[in-house]
Every structure is written in C-alpha cells, then in structure tokens.
FILO-667080 format. One record per residue: residue number from 0; x, y, z of N, C-alpha, C in turn; residue in one letter. Coordinates in steps of 0.02 Angstrom, whole numbers, plus 50000, padded with zeros to 5 digits. Atoms other than C-alpha are relative to their C-alpha. Example, Ala and Ser with C-alpha at 12.3 -4.5 7.8 and 13.67 -1.06 7.14 Angstrom:
FILO-667080
seq; nc1; nc2; nc3; cac1; cac2; cac3; cc1; cc2; cc3; type
0; 50045; 49941; 50000; 50615; 49775; 50390; 50045; 50060; 50000; A;
1; 49958; 49941; 49997; 50684; 49947; 50357; 49961; 50055; 50037; S;
//
This chain:
FILO-667080
seq; nc1; nc2; nc3; cac1; cac2; cac3; cc1; cc2; cc3; type
0; 49991; 50053; 49950; 48884; 50310; 49076; 50001; 49932; 49967; M;
1; 50002; 50064; 50034; 48837; 50166; 48960; 50063; 49987; 49961; K;
2; 49938; 50008; 50037; 48988; 50197; 48849; 50058; 49984; 50046; D;
3; 49947; 50012; 49950; 49100; 50202; 49003; 49998; 49927; 50023; C;
4; 50007; 50069; 49977; 49032; 50034; 49060; 50024; 49951; 49947; K;
5; 49977; 50043; 50055; 49065; 49958; 48888; 50076; 49998; 49998; K;
6; 49927; 49996; 50002; 49245; 50018; 48893; 50030; 49959; 50056; I;
7; 49973; 50034; 49941; 49269; 49942; 49066; 49980; 49927; 50004; N;
8; 50017; 50072; 50001; 49202; 49771; 49017; 50061; 49961; 49976; T;
9; 49939; 50035; 50020; 49351; 49652; 49014; 49987; 49951; 49943; P;
10; 50004; 50049; 50054; 49384; 49547; 48859; 50031; 49935; 50026; L;
11; 49976; 50063; 49973; 49400; 49367; 48920; 50005; 49950; 49943; I;
12; 49988; 50046; 50055; 49478; 49261; 48783; 50007; 49928; 50025; D;
13; 49988; 50066; 49973; 49524; 49115; 48895; 49967; 49996; 50069; D;
14; 50039; 50000; 49937; 49394; 49080; 49030; 50035; 49959; 50054; T;
15; 49965; 50040; 49951; 49499; 48945; 49114; 50057; 50040; 50032; D;
16; 49946; 49959; 49974; 49647; 49063; 49131; 49972; 50055; 50045; F;
17; 50031; 49947; 49960; 49533; 49202; 49194; 49977; 49972; 50068; F;
18; 50025; 50029; 49937; 49453; 49087; 49324; 50058; 49985; 50048; K;
19; 49943; 50017; 49957; 49621; 49024; 49389; 50033; 50063; 50028; K;
20; 49968; 49938; 49979; 49696; 49199; 49395; 49958; 50036; 50053; S;
21; 50045; 49965; 49953; 49544; 49271; 49484; 49999; 49965; 50067; Y;
22; 49999; 50037; 49937; 49542; 49132; 49613; 50067; 50008; 50037; L;
23; 49935; 49989; 49969; 49728; 49157; 49643; 50002; 50067; 50037; D;
24; 50003; 49935; 49967; 49694; 49339; 49684; 49956; 49997; 50063; V;
25; 50046; 50005; 49944; 49546; 49301; 49796; 50029; 49961; 50058; I;
26; 49971; 50043; 49949; 49639; 49165; 49890; 50071; 50020; 50020; N;
27; 49934; 49972; 49985; 49801; 49268; 49896; 50055; 49949; 49990; K;
28; 49950; 50051; 50016; 49899; 49127; 49817; 50059; 50030; 49961; R;
29; 49946; 49968; 50038; 49999; 49245; 49705; 50001; 50074; 50018; K;
30; 49993; 49932; 49975; 50052; 49404; 49793; 50071; 50023; 49984; V;
31; 49933; 49975; 50014; 50197; 49513; 49736; 50038; 50009; 50066; L;
32; 49957; 49993; 49941; 50333; 49491; 49867; 50052; 50055; 49988; Y;
33; 49951; 49948; 50013; 50470; 49594; 49784; 50022; 50001; 49927; K;
34; 49963; 49990; 50062; 50550; 49663; 49627; 50068; 50027; 50019; Y;
35; 49934; 49971; 49994; 50736; 49697; 49618; 50020; 50024; 49931; I;
36; 49981; 49973; 50065; 50798; 49810; 49479; 50058; 50048; 50007; F;
37; 49942; 49955; 50003; 50949; 49913; 49427; 49982; 50063; 49962; L;
38; 50010; 49937; 50035; 50950; 50094; 49377; 50054; 50049; 50022; F;
39; 49948; 49950; 49986; 51091; 50223; 49364; 50052; 49975; 50050; N;
40; 49949; 50031; 49958; 51216; 50105; 49446; 49979; 49989; 50072; N;
41; 50026; 50015; 49933; 51105; 50078; 49597; 49949; 49944; 49995; Y;
42; 50048; 50055; 49995; 51000; 49932; 49651; 49940; 50023; 50041; R;
43; 50062; 49983; 49965; 50819; 49959; 49701; 49962; 49936; 50017; F;
44; 50044; 50055; 49982; 50698; 49844; 49788; 49931; 50027; 50019; K;
45; 50070; 49983; 49986; 50510; 49864; 49785; 49968; 49938; 50029; F;
46; 50025; 50060; 49967; 50435; 49743; 49911; 49943; 50015; 50047; K;
47; 50054; 49994; 49952; 50286; 49712; 50019; 50029; 50005; 50070; I;
48; 49978; 49997; 49930; 50305; 49758; 50202; 49982; 49933; 50032; I;
49; 50012; 50067; 49973; 50325; 49583; 50272; 50029; 49991; 50070; S;
50; 49971; 50003; 49933; 50417; 49621; 50434; 49972; 50056; 50043; T;
51; 50027; 49949; 49955; 50363; 49716; 50586; 50047; 50061; 50004; Y;
52; 49955; 49943; 49996; 50521; 49822; 50587; 49990; 50047; 49941; Y;
53; 50015; 49956; 50057; 50477; 49886; 50412; 49939; 50043; 50015; E;
54; 50060; 49963; 49980; 50306; 49936; 50478; 50019; 50057; 50047; Y;
55; 49979; 49949; 49952; 50390; 50030; 50621; 50039; 50056; 49966; L;
56; 49960; 49949; 50035; 50513; 50118; 50505; 49954; 50047; 49960; I;
57; 50046; 49959; 50040; 50372; 50177; 50391; 49960; 50047; 50046; V;
58; 50039; 49958; 49954; 50268; 50240; 50538; 50042; 50055; 50030; C;
59; 49957; 49952; 49966; 50417; 50328; 50615; 50031; 50051; 49952; N;
60; 49960; 49958; 50044; 50508; 50397; 50463; 49961; 50028; 49940; R;
61; 50033; 49981; 50062; 50391; 50402; 50312; 49934; 50036; 50013; I;
62; 50067; 49973; 49989; 50217; 50438; 50381; 49998; 50057; 50051; L;
63; 50000; 49947; 49950; 50269; 50557; 50518; 49989; 50069; 49966; E;
64; 50014; 49934; 50027; 50195; 50727; 50479; 49951; 50000; 49942; G;
65; 50046; 50002; 50057; 50083; 50666; 50337; 49937; 49960; 50015; V;
66; 50059; 50039; 49982; 49953; 50566; 50432; 49972; 50025; 50066; T;
67; 50034; 49981; 49938; 49826; 50603; 50567; 49993; 49941; 50047; A;
68; 50005; 50060; 49958; 49840; 50426; 50637; 50037; 50011; 50066; C;
69; 49968; 49990; 49934; 49878; 50427; 50823; 50008; 49936; 50039; N;
70; 49982; 50063; 49969; 49891; 50243; 50861; 50020; 49950; 49947; F;
71; 49971; 50048; 50047; 49978; 50096; 50782; 49993; 49930; 50027; F;
72; 50011; 50070; 49981; 49966; 49907; 50784; 50064; 49968; 50027; F;
73; 49946; 50042; 49977; 50075; 49788; 50882; 50013; 49945; 49949; G;
74; 49982; 50050; 50051; 50160; 49644; 50789; 49948; 49946; 49989; P;
75; 50051; 50052; 50008; 50021; 49518; 50822; 49947; 50021; 49951; L;
76; 50052; 49975; 50045; 49888; 49624; 50738; 50027; 50016; 49931; L;
77; 49971; 49984; 50065; 50007; 49679; 50601; 50003; 49938; 49955; F;
78; 49994; 50060; 50041; 50042; 49502; 50541; 49932; 49970; 49983; F;
79; 50067; 50023; 50015; 49859; 49454; 50554; 49968; 50042; 49944; E;
80; 50028; 49954; 50050; 49809; 49607; 50453; 50031; 49985; 49931; M;
81; 49966; 50013; 50064; 49939; 49568; 50319; 49976; 49934; 49970; L;
82; 50017; 50066; 50025; 49887; 49386; 50306; 49927; 49992; 49981; G;
83; 50072; 50014; 50009; 49698; 49403; 50306; 49961; 50056; 49966; K;
84; 50036; 49945; 50033; 49655; 49567; 50220; 50026; 50009; 49929; S;
85; 49976; 49982; 50067; 49670; 49636; 50044; 50035; 50067; 50003; F;
86; 49959; 49940; 49989; 49788; 49770; 50109; 50071; 49981; 49984; Y;
87; 49933; 50015; 50021; 49956; 49772; 50023; 50045; 50062; 50006; Y;
88; 49955; 49943; 49993; 50085; 49896; 50090; 50068; 49984; 49968; P;
89; 49936; 50011; 50034; 50242; 49915; 49983; 50049; 50057; 50016; Y;
90; 49947; 49950; 49989; 50408; 50004; 50011; 50051; 49996; 49944; V;
91; 49946; 49997; 50049; 50549; 50058; 49897; 50066; 50011; 50036; L;
92; 49933; 49995; 49972; 50729; 50027; 49952; 50049; 50022; 49945; Y;
93; 49946; 49986; 50047; 50888; 50092; 49870; 50065; 49974; 50031; I;
94; 49938; 50031; 49978; 51056; 50000; 49880; 50056; 50018; 49952; Y;
95; 49943; 49994; 50044; 51231; 50009; 49808; 50000; 49939; 49955; D;
96; 50004; 50056; 50048; 51226; 49903; 49650; 50063; 49958; 49999; A;
97; 49937; 50037; 50001; 51409; 49851; 49671; 50006; 49951; 50058; D;
98; 49998; 50043; 49942; 51369; 49764; 49835; 49938; 49957; 50001; K;
99; 50059; 50042; 49993; 51244; 49635; 49892; 49940; 50041; 50019; G;
100; 50062; 49964; 49986; 51064; 49682; 49918; 49993; 50017; 50074; S;
101; 50004; 49984; 49929; 51095; 49686; 50105; 50043; 50059; 50018; G;
102; 49956; 49944; 49986; 51223; 49827; 50091; 49969; 50064; 49973; D;
103; 50035; 49939; 50020; 51139; 49996; 50089; 50051; 50054; 49982; V;
104; 49955; 49947; 50021; 51218; 50145; 50003; 50009; 50051; 50055; I;
105; 49989; 49947; 49952; 51296; 50280; 50109; 49972; 50065; 49976; G;
106; 50027; 49939; 50029; 51245; 50418; 49989; 49974; 49985; 49930; S;
107; 50029; 50011; 50067; 51133; 50421; 49837; 50000; 50065; 49960; A;
108; 49999; 49934; 50031; 51183; 50594; 49779; 50002; 49997; 49924; K;
109; 49994; 50003; 50072; 51235; 50545; 49603; 49936; 49973; 49968; D;
110; 50063; 50028; 50026; 51081; 50438; 49577; 49945; 50051; 50002; C;
111; 50052; 49949; 49992; 50970; 50578; 49641; 50008; 50054; 49947; H;
112; 49987; 49948; 50050; 51053; 50702; 49523; 49974; 49979; 49932; K;
113; 50022; 50024; 50065; 51020; 50595; 49370; 49924; 49993; 49997; D;
114; 50072; 50007; 49998; 50843; 50554; 49422; 49965; 50068; 49996; L;
115; 50030; 49934; 49998; 50805; 50736; 49457; 50002; 50033; 49931; H;
116; 49993; 49972; 50067; 50870; 50788; 49285; 49947; 49971; 49954; K;
117; 50048; 50031; 50044; 50761; 50661; 49195; 49929; 50018; 50019; E;
118; 50067; 49982; 49976; 50610; 50701; 49303; 49982; 50071; 49978; W;
119; 50012; 49931; 50020; 50628; 50888; 49266; 49988; 50005; 49925; R;
120; 50010; 49999; 50072; 50643; 50854; 49079; 49930; 49976; 49983; E;
121; 50067; 50025; 50013; 50483; 50752; 49083; 49948; 50051; 50021; M;
122; 50048; 49952; 49974; 50396; 50884; 49187; 49992; 50059; 49953; E;
123; 50002; 49943; 50046; 50441; 51020; 49061; 49968; 49980; 49934; L;
124; 50026; 50022; 50065; 50400; 50918; 48905; 49930; 49972; 50004; D;
125; 50065; 50033; 49991; 50248; 50828; 48975; 50002; 49930; 49971; G;
126; 50006; 50068; 50025; 50196; 50651; 48941; 49930; 49993; 49972; V;
127; 50065; 50004; 50031; 50055; 50640; 48816; 49978; 49928; 49990; E;
128; 50018; 50069; 50014; 50063; 50455; 48779; 50053; 49955; 50031; D;
129; 49953; 50042; 49965; 50142; 50326; 48894; 50031; 49947; 49954; S;
130; 49974; 50049; 50047; 50171; 50214; 48741; 50034; 50034; 49940; C;
131; 49970; 49964; 50056; 50250; 50348; 48630; 50072; 49978; 49990; S;
132; 49932; 50020; 50016; 50419; 50328; 48547; 50050; 50034; 50046; A;
133; 49953; 49963; 49958; 50498; 50457; 48662; 50013; 49961; 50064; R;
134; 49984; 50038; 49940; 50591; 50366; 48803; 49975; 50036; 50062; P;
135; 50022; 49972; 49937; 50514; 50393; 48973; 50059; 50000; 50050; L;
136; 49944; 49992; 49954; 50624; 50435; 49125; 50031; 49936; 50023; P;
137; 49973; 50061; 49972; 50643; 50255; 49181; 50010; 49946; 49946; F;
138; 49992; 50048; 50054; 50674; 50174; 49012; 50063; 49958; 50007; S;
139; 49938; 50038; 49991; 50847; 50116; 49069; 49996; 49951; 50058; S;
140; 50008; 50048; 49946; 50776; 50012; 49211; 50013; 49929; 49976; L;
141; 49989; 50070; 50016; 50832; 49831; 49213; 49977; 49958; 50060; K;
142; 50025; 50043; 49946; 50729; 49711; 49318; 50040; 49935; 50000; F;
143; 49958; 50059; 49995; 50836; 49568; 49382; 49967; 49944; 50040; V;
144; 50032; 50053; 49961; 50717; 49475; 49497; 49928; 50019; 50015; K;
145; 50070; 49993; 49981; 50531; 49451; 49527; 49983; 49940; 50044; S;
146; 50020; 50054; 49954; 50465; 49351; 49675; 49927; 50007; 50017; T;
147; 50072; 50002; 49987; 50281; 49306; 49685; 49985; 49939; 50043; I;
148; 50012; 50055; 49952; 50224; 49201; 49834; 49928; 50002; 50024; L;
149; 50065; 49998; 49966; 50067; 49151; 49925; 50008; 50037; 50066; D;
150; 49995; 49956; 49942; 50026; 49260; 50074; 50024; 49965; 50063; I;
151; 49977; 50037; 49941; 50056; 49124; 50204; 50076; 49995; 50001; D;
152; 49927; 50004; 50006; 50234; 49103; 50141; 50031; 50067; 50015; N;
153; 49974; 49933; 49988; 50259; 49291; 50144; 50000; 50016; 50075; I;
154; 50004; 49988; 49928; 50201; 49302; 50325; 50052; 49959; 50038; V;
155; 49949; 50042; 49967; 50313; 49155; 50376; 50069; 50029; 49990; R;
156; 49934; 49970; 50014; 50464; 49233; 50291; 50009; 50064; 50040; K;
157; 49995; 49937; 49964; 50424; 49399; 50372; 50015; 49990; 50074; G;
158; 49988; 50013; 49929; 50419; 49327; 50548; 50071; 49975; 50013; K;
159; 49932; 50024; 49994; 50583; 49235; 50522; 50050; 50056; 49992; V;
160; 49954; 49944; 50012; 50669; 49389; 50452; 49995; 50050; 50057; K;
161; 50009; 49953; 49944; 50595; 49495; 50592; 50042; 49978; 50060; N;
162; 49960; 50027; 49944; 50678; 49382; 50722; 50074; 50011; 49987; E;
163; 49929; 49994; 50017; 50843; 49393; 50629; 50027; 50070; 50013; R;
164; 49977; 49931; 49990; 50850; 49582; 50646; 49990; 50025; 50071; Y;
165; 50007; 49980; 49930; 50803; 49586; 50830; 50069; 50000; 50033; L;
166; 49937; 49998; 49963; 50948; 49637; 50941; 50001; 49943; 50050; K;
167; 49992; 50056; 49954; 51017; 49502; 51054; 49967; 50015; 50067; K;
168; 50033; 49993; 49935; 50910; 49476; 51208; 49934; 50037; 49996; G;
169; 50063; 49963; 50008; 50762; 49573; 51136; 49946; 49953; 49971; K;
170; 50056; 50040; 50026; 50591; 49501; 51099; 49940; 50045; 49991; N;
171; 50056; 49955; 50014; 50447; 49591; 51016; 49934; 49964; 49999; D;
172; 50062; 50038; 50005; 50319; 49454; 51031; 49973; 49975; 50067; F;
173; 50023; 50021; 49934; 50309; 49411; 51217; 49975; 50061; 50038; D;
174; 50028; 49945; 49962; 50192; 49528; 51308; 49997; 50065; 49961; G;
175; 50002; 49939; 50040; 50184; 49649; 51161; 49933; 50036; 50009; E;
176; 50062; 49962; 49998; 50057; 49788; 51160; 49959; 49988; 49937; K;
177; 50043; 50009; 50058; 49908; 49768; 51045; 49996; 50065; 49961; I;
178; 50002; 49934; 50031; 49895; 49954; 51010; 50058; 50042; 50027; I;
179; 49944; 49958; 49981; 50046; 50070; 51011; 49982; 50074; 49990; L;
180; 50005; 49928; 50010; 50052; 50258; 51033; 50061; 50021; 49959; S;
181; 49943; 49974; 50039; 50170; 50367; 50931; 50064; 49996; 50041; A;
182; 49941; 50002; 49956; 50288; 50369; 51081; 50030; 49930; 50003; A;
183; 49976; 50069; 49997; 50301; 50179; 51075; 50041; 49980; 49939; D;
184; 49967; 50020; 50063; 50366; 50174; 50896; 50075; 49999; 50008; I;
185; 49927; 49995; 49993; 50543; 50232; 50937; 50027; 49946; 50047; C;
186; 49976; 50050; 49953; 50560; 50116; 51086; 49999; 49930; 49970; S;
187; 50002; 50065; 50034; 50508; 49966; 50980; 50054; 49997; 49946; H;
188; 49948; 50000; 50052; 50626; 50017; 50839; 50069; 49987; 50029; L;
189; 49935; 50009; 49969; 50772; 50017; 50961; 50015; 49927; 50013; K;
190; 49989; 50072; 49990; 50749; 49829; 50979; 50031; 49967; 49939; K;
191; 49978; 50029; 50063; 50805; 49804; 50798; 50064; 50032; 49975; Y;
192; 49940; 49975; 50034; 50968; 49822; 50701; 49980; 50022; 49930; N;
193; 50026; 49977; 50065; 50895; 49927; 50561; 50026; 50070; 49982; V;
194; 49974; 49933; 50012; 51005; 50081; 50559; 50013; 50014; 49927; A;
195; 49983; 49991; 50070; 51053; 50052; 50377; 49944; 49984; 49951; N;
196; 50057; 50014; 50044; 50880; 50013; 50309; 49978; 50065; 49967; K;
197; 50013; 49937; 50035; 50860; 50148; 50177; 49936; 49995; 49959; N;
198; 50065; 49999; 50034; 50675; 50153; 50135; 49985; 50072; 49978; I;
199; 50010; 49932; 50026; 50638; 50301; 50022; 49928; 50014; 49979; V;
200; 50069; 49989; 50021; 50456; 50274; 49974; 49953; 49947; 50027; G;
201; 50051; 50045; 49971; 50294; 50193; 50030; 49934; 50012; 49965; Y;
202; 50067; 49994; 50026; 50124; 50157; 49958; 49956; 49944; 50027; T;
203; 50049; 50049; 49977; 49967; 50064; 50010; 49951; 49984; 49943; E;
204; 50048; 50023; 50051; 49863; 49961; 49888; 49945; 49960; 50034; I;
205; 50057; 50037; 49975; 49690; 49898; 49928; 49962; 49970; 49941; Y;
206; 50042; 50032; 50051; 49590; 49774; 49824; 49929; 49994; 50028; L;
207; 50069; 50004; 49979; 49400; 49779; 49833; 49961; 49956; 49952; L;
208; 50039; 50045; 50041; 49294; 49636; 49770; 49936; 50035; 49978; F;
209; 50061; 49970; 50028; 49149; 49688; 49658; 49957; 49946; 49969; H;
210; 50045; 50052; 50025; 48997; 49584; 49613; 49988; 50003; 49925; M;
211; 50017; 49993; 50070; 48981; 49652; 49437; 50058; 50015; 49953; G;
212; 49943; 49988; 50043; 49158; 49676; 49372; 50062; 49972; 50035; R;
213; 49938; 50022; 49968; 49339; 49633; 49407; 50015; 50043; 50061; C;
214; 49983; 49964; 49940; 49423; 49695; 49564; 50006; 50076; 49988; F;
215; 49982; 49930; 49996; 49421; 49880; 49602; 50063; 50004; 50043; D;
216; 49941; 49991; 49958; 49581; 49946; 49679; 50006; 50072; 50021; S;
217; 49993; 49932; 49974; 49632; 50097; 49778; 50072; 50009; 50026; R;
218; 49936; 49981; 49971; 49798; 50180; 49816; 49985; 50053; 50054; I;
219; 50019; 49957; 49944; 49774; 50255; 49987; 50053; 50052; 50015; E;
220; 49946; 49953; 49987; 49944; 50333; 50012; 50057; 49988; 49950; R;
221; 49937; 50003; 50036; 50096; 50372; 49906; 50044; 50053; 50032; L;
222; 49959; 49954; 49962; 50230; 50449; 50015; 50073; 49987; 49987; V;
223; 49928; 50004; 50009; 50412; 50485; 49978; 50033; 50035; 50059; I;
224; 49965; 49969; 49944; 50533; 50521; 50120; 50022; 50070; 49981; E;
225; 49992; 49929; 50016; 50557; 50708; 50130; 50066; 50016; 49965; E;
226; 49936; 49984; 50030; 50743; 50712; 50088; 50010; 49969; 49931; Q;
227; 49994; 50033; 50065; 50714; 50603; 49935; 49946; 50022; 49950; H;
228; 50053; 49978; 50045; 50571; 50700; 49857; 50029; 50038; 49940; R;
229; 49980; 49967; 50062; 50578; 50778; 49683; 50057; 49963; 49964; N;
230; 49950; 50042; 50034; 50688; 50634; 49624; 49968; 49952; 49950; K;
231; 50034; 50044; 50046; 50556; 50541; 49524; 49978; 49934; 50031; G;
232; 50018; 50064; 49968; 50528; 50402; 49651; 49925; 49989; 50001; Y;
233; 50073; 50007; 49999; 50342; 50437; 49661; 49975; 49974; 49933; G;
234; 50018; 50023; 50067; 50325; 50414; 49473; 50020; 49928; 49989; L;
235; 49975; 50068; 50006; 50429; 50256; 49479; 49954; 49951; 50036; L;
236; 50046; 50043; 49962; 50318; 50180; 49614; 49933; 49994; 49965; I;
237; 50065; 50002; 50033; 50161; 50226; 49518; 50001; 49955; 49938; M;
238; 49995; 50044; 50058; 50221; 50140; 49358; 49997; 49927; 50021; Y;
239; 50000; 50069; 49975; 50255; 49982; 49457; 49931; 49980; 50025; I;
240; 50066; 50015; 49974; 50087; 49992; 49545; 49949; 49988; 49945; C;
241; 50047; 50008; 50056; 49993; 50012; 49381; 50009; 49932; 49969; I;
242; 49988; 50067; 50028; 50077; 49856; 49312; 49973; 49946; 50046; Y;
243; 50020; 50052; 49951; 50045; 49755; 49471; 49924; 49995; 50003; V;
244; 50073; 50001; 49995; 49862; 49806; 49482; 49967; 49973; 49936; L;
245; 50030; 50020; 50065; 49827; 49776; 49297; 50015; 49927; 49983; K;
246; 49979; 50065; 50026; 49926; 49617; 49262; 50008; 49945; 50053; Y;
247; 49994; 50051; 49948; 49953; 49529; 49429; 49936; 49991; 50039; L;
248; 50061; 50005; 49959; 49796; 49572; 49526; 49936; 50008; 49959; Y;
249; 50057; 50000; 50048; 49683; 49590; 49372; 49944; 50047; 50022; H;
250; 50049; 49950; 49978; 49597; 49748; 49432; 49968; 50036; 49941; C;
251; 50038; 49964; 50050; 49467; 49842; 49333; 50018; 50074; 49998; N;
252; 49984; 49929; 49996; 49514; 50015; 49394; 50039; 50015; 50064; R;
253; 49963; 49978; 49941; 49618; 50111; 49520; 49977; 50070; 50019; C;
254; 50022; 49935; 49975; 49553; 50255; 49625; 50051; 50027; 50050; D;
255; 49958; 49969; 49949; 49649; 50378; 49733; 49975; 50070; 50014; L;
256; 50016; 49930; 49982; 49629; 50545; 49820; 50059; 50045; 49985; N;
257; 49948; 49951; 50014; 49728; 50696; 49764; 49991; 50060; 50047; V;
258; 50006; 49947; 49951; 49765; 50824; 49899; 50050; 50056; 49990; E;
259; 49953; 49946; 50012; 49905; 50930; 49826; 50016; 50005; 49926; N;
260; 49989; 49987; 50071; 49956; 51005; 49659; 50056; 49958; 49970; E;
261; 49945; 50041; 50026; 50119; 50907; 49643; 49974; 49930; 49983; I;
262; 50028; 50066; 50012; 50027; 50742; 49659; 49953; 50002; 49940; A;
263; 50048; 49994; 50055; 49894; 50803; 49538; 50035; 49999; 49933; L;
264; 49962; 50000; 50063; 50025; 50835; 49402; 50022; 49929; 49982; R;
265; 49977; 50068; 50013; 50093; 50659; 49421; 49942; 49957; 49975; I;
266; 50057; 50044; 50016; 49922; 50576; 49414; 49971; 50017; 49931; Y;
267; 50024; 49981; 50066; 49869; 50676; 49260; 50045; 49972; 49946; K;
268; 49953; 50028; 50048; 50026; 50620; 49170; 49989; 49925; 49992; K;
269; 50011; 50072; 50001; 49980; 50441; 49214; 49930; 49982; 49976; L;
270; 50066; 50009; 50030; 49806; 50463; 49134; 49945; 49987; 50051; K;
271; 50055; 50000; 49953; 49706; 50469; 49294; 49953; 50057; 49981; F;
272; 50050; 49949; 50017; 49545; 50566; 49262; 49957; 50014; 50061; T;
273; 50042; 49981; 49943; 49438; 50660; 49385; 49929; 49973; 49989; K;
274; 50067; 50028; 50003; 49275; 50572; 49422; 49954; 50043; 50043; V;
275; 50046; 49955; 49964; 49131; 50685; 49470; 49954; 49958; 50043; E;
276; 50042; 50036; 49952; 49061; 50600; 49623; 49991; 50041; 50063; T;
277; 50012; 49968; 49936; 48985; 50663; 49783; 50011; 49948; 50055; E;
278; 49983; 50048; 49947; 49065; 50573; 49928; 49981; 50030; 50068; V;
279; 50019; 49979; 49932; 48987; 50587; 50100; 50029; 49949; 50049; Y;
280; 49966; 50043; 49954; 49079; 50517; 50249; 49968; 50002; 50069; R;
281; 50027; 50006; 49933; 49012; 50455; 50414; 50055; 49974; 50046; L;
282; 49951; 50022; 49952; 49133; 50446; 50560; 49965; 49958; 50053; Y;
283; 50037; 50045; 49957; 49071; 50293; 50652; 50024; 50001; 50072; L;
284; 49974; 50003; 49932; 49184; 50310; 50803; 49970; 50054; 50045; H;
285; 50028; 49947; 49958; 49096; 50469; 50861; 49926; 50012; 49986; C;
286; 50072; 49996; 50013; 48918; 50438; 50801; 49967; 49934; 50017; N;
287; 50040; 50059; 49986; 48781; 50316; 50849; 50029; 49957; 50056; Y;
288; 49972; 50036; 49943; 48863; 50268; 51012; 49945; 49981; 50050; N;
289; 50058; 50018; 49960; 48705; 50190; 51080; 50013; 49940; 50045; F;
290; 49984; 50059; 49960; 48778; 50027; 51144; 50076; 49995; 50005; I;
291; 49927; 50005; 49991; 48953; 49982; 51208; 50035; 49966; 49941; P;
292; 49962; 50032; 50054; 49085; 49940; 51078; 50023; 49930; 50018; N;
293; 49977; 50065; 49977; 49130; 49789; 51183; 49944; 49949; 50003; T;
294; 50057; 50046; 49998; 48960; 49709; 51161; 50018; 49934; 49964; V;
295; 49984; 50066; 50027; 48974; 49521; 51127; 49954; 49982; 49942; S;
296; 50042; 50022; 50056; 48916; 49451; 50961; 49957; 49940; 50018; I;
297; 50042; 50055; 49977; 48844; 49306; 51060; 49929; 50023; 50012; K;
298; 50066; 49971; 49989; 48701; 49423; 51100; 49982; 50049; 49945; N;
299; 50008; 49953; 50055; 48695; 49502; 50929; 49927; 50017; 49986; D;
300; 50071; 49986; 50011; 48507; 49485; 50911; 49975; 50053; 50048; R;
301; 50020; 49950; 49950; 48481; 49583; 51072; 50033; 50067; 49986; D;
302; 49964; 49938; 50013; 48613; 49710; 51021; 49969; 50040; 49943; S;
303; 50031; 49964; 50057; 48536; 49751; 50852; 49931; 50026; 50019; I;
304; 50065; 49977; 49977; 48367; 49763; 50938; 50007; 50063; 50041; Q;
305; 49988; 49940; 49958; 48436; 49887; 51065; 50019; 50060; 49957; S;
306; 49979; 49947; 50045; 48516; 49987; 50926; 49941; 50030; 49963; F;
307; 50058; 49975; 50037; 48357; 49999; 50823; 49948; 50032; 50045; M;
308; 50048; 49970; 49953; 48253; 50038; 50977; 50016; 50073; 50013; D;
309; 49980; 49930; 49989; 48351; 50200; 50991; 49969; 50046; 49948; C;
310; 50031; 49960; 50052; 48272; 50259; 50828; 49924; 49997; 50004; F;
311; 50072; 50008; 49994; 48099; 50193; 50862; 49982; 49977; 50070; A;
312; 50009; 50019; 49930; 48078; 50196; 51051; 49933; 49966; 50014; P;
313; 50066; 50029; 49988; 47894; 50149; 51038; 49987; 49939; 49955; K;
314; 50008; 50059; 50043; 47925; 50008; 50916; 49969; 50017; 49933; G;
315; 50029; 49979; 50064; 47860; 50110; 50768; 50056; 50006; 49949; D;
316; 49945; 49999; 50049; 47982; 50065; 50630; 49989; 50052; 49946; V;
317; 50014; 49951; 50053; 47894; 50184; 50511; 50027; 50069; 50017; S;
318; 49974; 49934; 49981; 47967; 50329; 50609; 50073; 50009; 49980; S;
319; 49931; 49995; 50022; 48141; 50288; 50545; 50002; 50028; 49929; I;
320; 49997; 49969; 50066; 48179; 50402; 50398; 50070; 49993; 49971; E;
//
C-alpha cells in the first residue's frame, strides 16, 4: 500500500502552473468542448453533450436496453446539471470527411470494415505496451480541431444550438416537464430536426475532488450503439478519455466497473488493474424513510432531530450502534 501511494504521488515541477491548472478544473474554466479528427476518409467528432436534443438521442438510442433508469430529466434540470456538476457526458459522431461537419454520412460500411480489421488484428496480437514501436489501430488519426471552453460558454452555446434545431413552432422550454418518463423521450425528440444526427458512442466522466491527492475520476458508462459495435469505437473513446483525464483534468486515477468479458478485454489492454475492494451499497430511496422527502431545510434542525429520534426513541444516543 505504501509503495502504491508513492507511485501515485504527483511530481510537481512548477507549482504556479499546477495551481492555475487545478483551479481551472475546479472552477470549470477549461472544459473539453470537442475534438474533430479524420480517420479512414471519415470525419469524427468527440464532444460534450451540450444540447438537450443530444441528451434525448442518447437516452432513446444509445442507453435503451443497457440501463435500469426509468426517468429522465427535462431541459431545465439537464442544463443546470451540466453547468454546476462535475459530470461530463461525451458523444462520438461520424461524418463524411468530404463534406462539412454538419453533413452526416449515409453509410459507414467502408470505415467500419477497416476499423474492424485493425481491431481484430490488435485483439489477436494483444497490446503489451501502449508506447511500443508497433503501430496501434488508430495511429493514422489526424486531429484537426480542439475546442476548450469554460462551462458557462458551453451551456450558452448549447441552448442557442438547441433552439436552432427545434422544428418551427415548437418550444421545449415553456411548460416543460421536470422529470420525463421513457414514453416522453420520443415525443420530445419529435420536436427537433435531428434525423441525420449519427451518434455512435457515449461515455460519462465524473471528477471527484480528493483532500489528499489530485482529482479521482470515474467512467460510469461506455456504450456503443448496437449496430456499430465491434468496430473499435469503444477503444477509440477510451484513448481519448485517458488523455483528457490525465492532461486536461489532471486526474490522479480513473475507476470503472466491468460487467462483461468484452469490456474486460479492452480495459486490460489499456492497463486497468483490478483493485481488491469490498464495496457495500445502500439504496437510500428505499431505506430510512422516517421523514418526508419534501421536508424543508428551513427546519433542518428539527428534521435531523426527528431522524435521530427514530434510532434512540428514549433519547439514549448510546443505543445507536
């Protein structure tokens, strides 16, 4: 454990640079908005979900069948969540490289074929060292644009772009629902002109502040649209995430859960190691329901007293184990 802690102690050569970079992360002044890159004659875009229609597309097309979530946020809560939390959802688009970034490809068959070939070669040969001389599957990538903005600017751009894609006469912000059911997703999507939005992958990044080291980070989901799986997109997204977490958000480590063998193979190739920990989970929504969830914080002193009284009805705090 001591050796592990020594390895994870960052080397800070320039304290002024470290301080500025760390404050930029904490204050969300430098957030990755998007990367645009070329590969196999196609244009890709890896960007943060900054519009509500992107959120709806992901919920409807990408997460359907792979999540147990049964309610979703309306646009008001979505933009607040994006602007005020350390939750960074990213999507991967694919476009025709011969056209503008707004023109989506009709078919990515050739690109998929080449990606699948390289992915299979890597899967058979294995990847022992990510810095080895042997070219990795995405060595021909050419990044053509990087956009890093403060979160307020990202939210503003997202709201403007969201309005631009609304169909004429539609409005998603007047009288919107705060919480949506799965049935509401399709009806909200119909308000937008997004038929050609070709999102093929999605991931969620979370940053967690730590009192004794640099930021911890967590990848909560990495999901590829079903018809685009086994093309190498998952590996591509992971390489980008590792760079972003290490060099842009200055994280100390990245954790994730592995729930299937395919994902496990990818993560092992990327040098993720299994950490022997015992995790116990408490579902708060169905336990300790002693007082109403709508209780006002104006009476917080009385509320915490009522809560604790449930454990020590006679006022004997020593009875709480």
